[in-house]
C-alpha positions as CSV (number, residue, x, y, z in Angstrom):
1,X,250.7,129.3,40.2
2,X,248.3,131.7,38.2
3,X,247.9,132.0,34.9
4,X,249.7,135.5,33.4
5,X,247.1,138.0,32.1
6,X,248.6,141.3,30.8
7,X,247.2,144.2,33.1
8,X,245.2,146.5,30.2
9,X,244.6,150.5,31.7
10,X,241.1,150.1,29.0
11,X,238.4,148.4,29.2
12,X,237.1,145.4,26.9
13,X,234.9,142.5,27.3
14,X,237.5,140.3,25.9
15,X,240.1,141.5,28.9
16,X,240.9,139.9,31.7
17,X,241.8,142.5,34.1
18,X,241.6,145.7,33.8
19,X,243.3,148.9,36.1
20,X,241.9,152.0,34.7
21,X,243.8,155.5,36.1
22,X,240.7,157.7,35.6
23,X,237.3,158.6,37.2
24,X,235.1,155.2,38.0
25,X,232.1,157.3,36.0
26,X,234.2,157.9,32.8
27,X,235.2,153.8,32.7
28,X,231.6,153.1,33.8
29,X,230.5,155.0,30.7
30,X,232.4,152.3,28.7
31,X,231.1,149.2,30.1
32,X,228.1,147.5,28.2
33,X,224.6,147.0,30.2
34,X,224.2,144.0,32.2
35,X,227.6,142.7,31.6
36,X,229.1,142.9,35.4
37,X,228.5,139.9,37.4
38,X,229.4,141.2,40.8
39,X,230.0,144.8,41.9
40,X,231.9,145.2,45.2
41,X,233.3,148.3,46.5
42,X,234.7,150.2,50.0
43,X,233.9,153.6,48.6
44,X,235.4,157.0,50.2
45,X,233.5,157.8,53.2
46,X,233.8,161.4,53.0
47,X,235.6,161.8,56.2
48,X,238.8,163.5,55.1
49,X,241.6,161.1,54.2
50,X,244.3,162.1,51.7
51,X,242.8,160.8,49.0
52,X,239.2,162.4,49.2
53,X,238.0,166.2,49.6
54,X,235.7,166.1,52.7
55,X,232.0,167.6,51.3
56,X,229.0,168.5,52.6
57,X,227.2,165.3,53.1
58,X,224.1,166.0,50.0
59,X,226.8,166.5,48.0
60,X,228.6,163.4,49.0
61,X,225.4,161.6,48.3
62,X,224.3,163.0,44.8
63,X,228.2,161.9,43.8
64,X,227.4,158.4,45.4
65,X,223.9,158.2,43.9
66,X,225.5,159.0,40.4
67,X,227.8,155.8,40.7
68,X,225.3,153.8,42.0
69,X,222.7,154.4,39.0
70,X,225.8,153.3,36.6
71,X,226.6,150.8,38.5
72,X,222.9,149.2,38.4
73,X,222.8,149.8,34.5
74,X,225.6,147.5,34.1
75,X,225.1,145.0,36.4
76,X,223.4,141.6,35.4
77,X,220.1,140.4,35.6
78,X,221.9,137.5,37.9
79,X,224.9,139.9,39.6
80,X,225.0,141.2,42.8
81,X,226.2,144.8,44.3
82,X,228.1,145.0,47.5
83,X,228.2,148.1,49.2
84,X,230.5,148.4,52.0
85,X,230.7,151.5,54.4
86,X,230.9,152.9,57.7
87,X,230.2,156.2,59.5
88,X,230.0,159.6,58.4
89,X,231.0,161.9,60.9
90,X,230.3,165.5,61.8
91,X,231.1,167.4,65.0
92,X,231.2,164.2,66.9
93,X,228.0,162.8,65.3
94,X,227.8,159.4,63.3
95,X,225.7,158.7,60.3
96,X,225.6,155.3,59.6
97,X,226.4,155.3,55.5
98,X,224.7,152.3,55.2
99,X,221.0,153.6,56.2
100,X,221.4,157.1,53.9
101,X,222.7,154.6,50.4
102,X,219.7,152.4,51.1
103,X,217.0,154.2,49.5
104,X,219.4,154.7,46.2
105,X,219.4,151.2,45.7
106,X,215.7,150.4,46.2
107,X,214.3,153.3,44.0
108,X,216.4,151.7,41.4
109,X,214.2,148.4,41.8
110,X,217.3,146.6,43.6
111,X,216.1,143.9,46.8
112,X,218.6,143.9,49.8
113,X,219.4,140.4,50.3
114,X,222.0,140.9,53.5
115,X,223.3,143.5,55.8
116,X,226.5,141.9,56.6
117,X,227.8,143.0,59.6
118,X,232.0,143.1,59.2
119,X,233.7,143.4,62.6
120,X,237.4,143.6,63.4
121,X,239.2,144.7,66.9
122,X,241.3,147.5,65.9
123,X,240.7,151.2,64.8
124,X,240.5,154.9,66.6
125,X,240.0,154.7,69.9
126,X,236.8,157.2,71.4
127,X,236.6,159.1,74.9
128,X,233.5,160.8,73.6
129,X,231.7,157.6,72.5
130,X,231.9,153.6,72.0
131,X,235.1,153.0,69.8
132,X,233.8,151.8,66.6
133,X,234.4,147.9,65.7
134,X,232.1,147.4,62.7
135,X,231.2,147.9,59.0
136,X,228.8,147.2,57.0
137,X,228.0,145.6,53.5
138,X,224.7,146.1,52.6
139,X,224.1,143.0,49.4
140,X,221.7,143.7,46.7
141,X,220.4,141.9,43.9
142,X,218.6,142.8,40.6
143,X,216.4,140.2,40.2
144,X,215.2,136.9,42.1
145,X,217.2,134.6,40.1
146,X,220.9,136.0,41.2
147,X,223.6,133.3,41.8
148,X,224.7,132.6,45.4
149,X,227.3,129.7,45.9
150,X,227.2,128.5,49.8
151,X,229.2,125.4,49.7
152,X,232.7,127.5,48.5
153,X,231.9,129.8,51.8
154,X,231.3,127.4,54.0
155,X,233.1,127.7,58.0
156,X,233.3,125.0,60.4
157,X,230.4,123.5,62.6
158,X,230.9,124.8,66.0
159,X,229.5,121.0,66.9
160,X,230.7,118.5,64.0
161,X,230.0,115.4,65.8
162,X,226.1,116.7,66.8
163,X,223.5,114.0,65.8
164,X,219.6,113.8,65.5
165,X,218.3,112.3,68.4
166,X,215.2,111.9,67.4
167,X,212.9,111.1,64.2
168,X,213.6,109.1,60.9
169,X,217.1,110.3,61.3
170,X,218.1,109.8,64.7
171,X,221.8,108.8,65.0
172,X,223.0,110.1,62.0
173,X,225.0,113.2,61.9
174,X,222.6,116.4,61.7
175,X,225.8,118.5,60.2
176,X,226.3,119.4,56.9
177,X,229.9,117.8,56.1
178,X,231.2,121.2,53.9
179,X,230.6,122.9,57.3
180,X,227.6,125.6,57.8
181,X,226.8,128.5,56.2
182,X,228.9,132.2,58.0
183,X,225.9,134.0,59.0
184,X,226.0,137.9,58.5
185,X,228.6,138.8,61.0
186,X,232.0,138.1,59.7
187,X,234.8,138.7,62.2
188,X,237.8,139.4,59.7
189,X,240.9,141.2,61.2
190,X,241.0,145.1,59.4
191,X,244.3,145.8,57.6
192,X,246.7,148.0,60.1
193,X,250.0,148.5,60.3
194,X,251.0,144.8,61.1
195,X,248.9,143.4,59.1
196,X,250.7,141.3,56.3
197,X,248.7,143.0,53.7
198,X,249.4,146.3,54.5
199,X,250.4,149.2,52.0
200,X,250.4,152.9,52.5
201,X,246.8,153.3,51.7
202,X,245.0,154.4,54.9
203,X,241.8,152.4,54.7
204,X,242.7,148.8,52.6
205,X,240.1,146.1,52.9
206,X,241.7,142.5,53.2
207,X,241.2,140.1,50.4
208,X,239.7,137.5,52.5
209,X,236.5,139.4,52.7
210,X,236.2,140.0,48.9
211,X,236.8,136.4,48.5
212,X,234.0,135.3,50.4
213,X,231.9,137.8,48.1
214,X,233.4,136.6,44.8
215,X,233.2,133.1,45.9
216,X,229.2,133.1,46.6
217,X,228.0,135.7,43.8
218,X,230.1,134.6,41.0
219,X,231.3,131.6,38.7
220,X,234.1,131.4,37.0
221,X,235.2,133.7,34.3
222,X,232.6,136.2,35.3
223,X,233.1,140.0,35.6
224,X,233.9,141.1,39.1
225,X,233.8,144.8,39.2
226,X,234.7,147.5,41.8
227,X,234.7,151.6,40.8
228,X,236.7,152.6,43.7
229,X,239.9,150.0,43.3
230,X,242.3,151.2,45.7
231,X,245.2,148.8,46.3
232,X,243.4,146.4,43.9
233,X,242.2,144.2,46.5
234,X,239.0,143.3,44.6
235,X,241.0,142.4,41.6
236,X,243.1,140.1,43.7
237,X,240.1,138.4,45.1
238,X,239.0,137.6,41.8
239,X,241.8,136.7,39.2
240,X,242.7,134.3,42.6
241,X,239.9,132.2,41.6
242,X,239.4,132.3,37.6
243,X,237.4,135.7,37.8
244,X,238.1,138.5,35.4
245,X,238.5,142.1,37.5
246,X,238.0,145.5,36.5
247,X,238.2,148.5,38.7
248,X,239.0,152.3,38.6
249,X,241.3,154.5,40.9
250,X,242.3,157.9,40.4
251,X,245.6,158.1,43.2
252,X,248.3,157.2,40.2
253,X,250.5,156.1,43.1
254,X,247.4,153.8,44.3
255,X,247.4,152.7,41.0
256,X,250.9,151.4,40.7
257,X,250.2,149.7,44.2
258,X,247.6,148.0,42.8
259,X,249.1,146.9,39.3
260,X,252.6,145.2,41.6
261,X,249.9,143.5,44.2
262,X,248.2,142.5,40.6
263,X,251.4,141.1,39.3
264,X,252.7,139.6,42.7
265,X,249.1,137.6,42.6
266,X,249.8,136.2,39.4
267,X,253.5,135.4,40.2
268,X,251.9,133.4,43.4
269,X,253.7,135.9,45.8
270,X,251.8,138.2,47.1
271,X,251.2,137.6,51.2
272,X,247.7,137.4,52.2
273,X,245.7,136.4,55.0
274,X,244.1,133.1,54.4
275,X,240.5,132.6,54.5
276,X,239.1,130.9,57.4
277,X,241.9,131.3,59.5
278,X,241.1,131.6,62.9
279,X,241.5,135.4,64.6
280,X,244.4,135.5,66.7
281,X,244.0,133.8,70.2
282,X,247.1,135.7,72.4
283,X,246.5,132.8,75.3
284,X,247.0,130.1,72.9
285,X,250.0,131.9,71.3
286,X,251.4,131.8,75.2
287,X,251.2,135.8,75.1
288,X,252.7,136.8,78.0
289,X,251.0,140.4,78.2
290,X,247.3,139.1,78.6
291,X,246.8,139.5,82.2
292,X,247.1,143.2,83.6
293,X,249.7,144.1,86.0
294,X,247.4,145.6,88.4
295,X,244.9,142.4,87.9
296,X,247.6,140.5,89.5
297,X,248.0,142.6,92.0
298,X,244.6,142.6,93.1
299,X,244.7,138.6,92.7
300,X,247.6,138.8,95.0
301,X,245.9,140.8,97.9
302,X,243.1,139.0,97.5
303,X,244.8,136.1,98.3
304,X,246.5,137.3,101.2
305,X,243.4,138.5,102.7
306,X,242.0,135.0,102.4
307,X,245.0,133.4,104.0
308,X,245.0,135.7,107.3
309,X,241.3,135.0,107.6
């Protein structure tokens, strides 16, 4: 299905796929200036997952600043950086990481183009605050002359038959036949236990989320870089659309998972959730558990009340 490339563990501009088994700063020092078209990642959130040691917030931010600085150095003048983050949590208080990371990018001369909200339905159920059901992607560019391809990521129109009702275009269809701009609120299921893409990684993001960024912010044969590659999702999204992919991962078991998933992608056997697939609708699917039993009993009692009056 896809052209077969060798998965390399050392970076070179002549290669197509690089999974570096080590620290991303070591890898970044080997990447030439302004050679990466898209840098996209979901860094550790410093909340104590198995692959990270929870640090004081300042120490964590200093580490992130060092990575961001090197990423900006490697970014093409026409390129984009997308940093996908959630919240840092300490003693029940949350700090939105995009708000504290934002200055690191702007101080390096980057311009923010969007703050994209990624909404999902599943996650930790909180008892002392509303459960978190979104994360953010902050998108920055180095210059005003950046790549942005809207057509490949358009989504179906809400009213595809809508027409102009006055003016010189009256009677003609008003919608773009390729679909509409997806906007900055993306409803995409996150990767939990029943997701087709689930691996042993506790914070894996879905391929379709990165596909949308790859298709809109790069062209074929461009480099896509992820400093925290995890299970290889970014490289999978890149090579699926004929881009080059590179990333670093320090945990050896996730390096193995990433390489295996990339091999499956090249063989055409990797199972992923398709782009633009509608979010599950339990009623349309005929699920019998859409009505709570207590609600049904209440409705029955109300009907009895109506009958006796």
